[in-house]
C-alpha positions, 0 to 999 in steps of 0.5 A: 037259607033255602035253595031255589026249590024252597028247601033248606040247604042243610037237608039232603035230598033223596037223590043226594043220599042215594049218590052218597050210598053208591059212592060208599059201595063203590069204595068198599068194592074197590077195597075188596078188589084191592085186598090181598092175602097177607098172612096166616095166624097164629104165627106159632103153634102151642105145644101139644101134650102127649095123650092129651086132646089138642086143637089149634086153629089157623086163620087167613089174614085179609083173604080176597073179598073175605072168601074161603081159601085153599089150604094145604100142608107139607105132605107127611109132616104129621104122620104118626103123631096122631094129629090131622090137618083139616081141611086136607087140600080143601077150601075153608075159611079156617084150618085146624090141626087137631087130635090126640098126640101119640108121638113125642118130638118136634115136627116141622110143617109148612102150611099154605093158603091161597085165596080166590085172587090166587094170592098165596102165603106160606108159614113154617110151623114147629109143633112140639109134642111134649111128655104129658103130666098129671097134677101132683098129689100129696101122699104123706100123712100130716106130721105129729101135732106136737113137737118139742121146742129146742129139739131138731125137727124134720118132716118130709112132704112126699108127692106123686107126679113128676119131680119138677115140683116146687114146695111152699109152706105158710104158718110154720113156727119161727125157726122152721122152714121148708126146702122148696126143691124137696119138701123137707120141713126142718129146723129148731123152734123155741117158741111155744104155741099153736100154728095152723100150717098150709103146705102147697105143691106146684108142678104140672097141672094145678097146685095142691095143698095140705093143711095141718096144725103144729103145737110147739111144746112144752117139752117133756121133762124127766126128774131123777132124784137120789139121796145119800146116805140111805139109811141115815142115822138120826141127827145126820144130814141127808143130801138130796140131788135132783136132775131135770132133763128135757130136749133142747136147753136144760130146764130152768126154774125151781124144783120143789122137794117133799119129804113125806112121813107115813100118814101125811101129805105134800102141800099144794101145788104139787100135793093134793091133801084130801079136804079137811086134812089137819094142817099138822098132816100137810108137809111143806116143800123145800125149794132149790133152783136149777143150775145151768146143767139142770141140777138142784141140791137139797140138804135135809136136816132134823128128820125124825126116826122113821121111813120117809118118801122123797119126791121132787116136783117141777112146774115148768118154764116157757119151753118145758112142761111140768114133771115129778120124780118117782118116789124114793124111800129114805130111812132114818134109823136110831144109832150112834154117830162115831167121831172121826179117827185121829191120826196115830203117831207110831209104826206104820200099819202092817200091810194087809192087816185089818184095821181095828174098829174104833169103839164108842165110849159107851161100848168101851165101858161095857167091854171094861165091865165085862173084863172085870166080871170075868176076872172077879169070877176067876179069882173066886174060883181060886 
């Protein structure tokens, strides 16, 4: 367990430790003496940007005893570029190509390094100086916040900077898309709602974004109302036509019609009678469905003699908003409705002759009485 001097064999003596340290030093010295310069790093140079500061460091690989090396570069290869090689034919641990490039192009240079052991390596570098660019900026204002469902939509994102840019958008309404090459947002959407949108543009430099909100629908609607005949004779039917027009698909649903006499009010939901209005002064609505073309037809019967105001109301559908027509006057007058003429058998009427108007029985009786009175007066004068 112990050596002849009474010490445990597993513990080194000072002499042993010194011997091992000397062996390690000799080993390292041997490796240094055998080291040989083998390469220059990096193997290639990054591109330089015109008018932008540039710096690339060159490092020798495994120089003799880690000592600085002698650097050199092909004479004149960087002339006119605005870049310098340092140290120029000098000794240093590293070299550098740095400066602000002022000339576009590709420049071929050979960089040589020689270490203290007179080992030499050379590497050929191609340095490209490319056109500079700047971060794009979005110059277009956000689009109108409200768009109509069913209507074609188009909006162009405009930017500054080089043309090699890519456009993207998040949160667009269904049916709308952005062209990644030119920034045109287009399409048709049928889905109403509020959509926060983020547009991004990437190109030279960092990406830029623009945020805005699109509100889809409901689309505005116009109502056109016509009535015939006007004036109408008491007891005569009045035909009312309503046409609903909106962007995209024609509006669908139901149209309400109010025929309002003087001093009365249309019923809710479209009408707003003042509080306390007697029920007899509130006129109920007539209703009719819109067809595929956005048309609705009404027939008004039994209107009393007087002046009416006709107005149509539309409550909207999923893609169209509510609307009401302009008021239209409708008159109902006192009169006699003549029966239709019967066809007469006989000679054809002479061309160009004015037709003889038909008279009502009451008018015929009055005419006959007048003729009789004239004849009686003539007889008395005789």
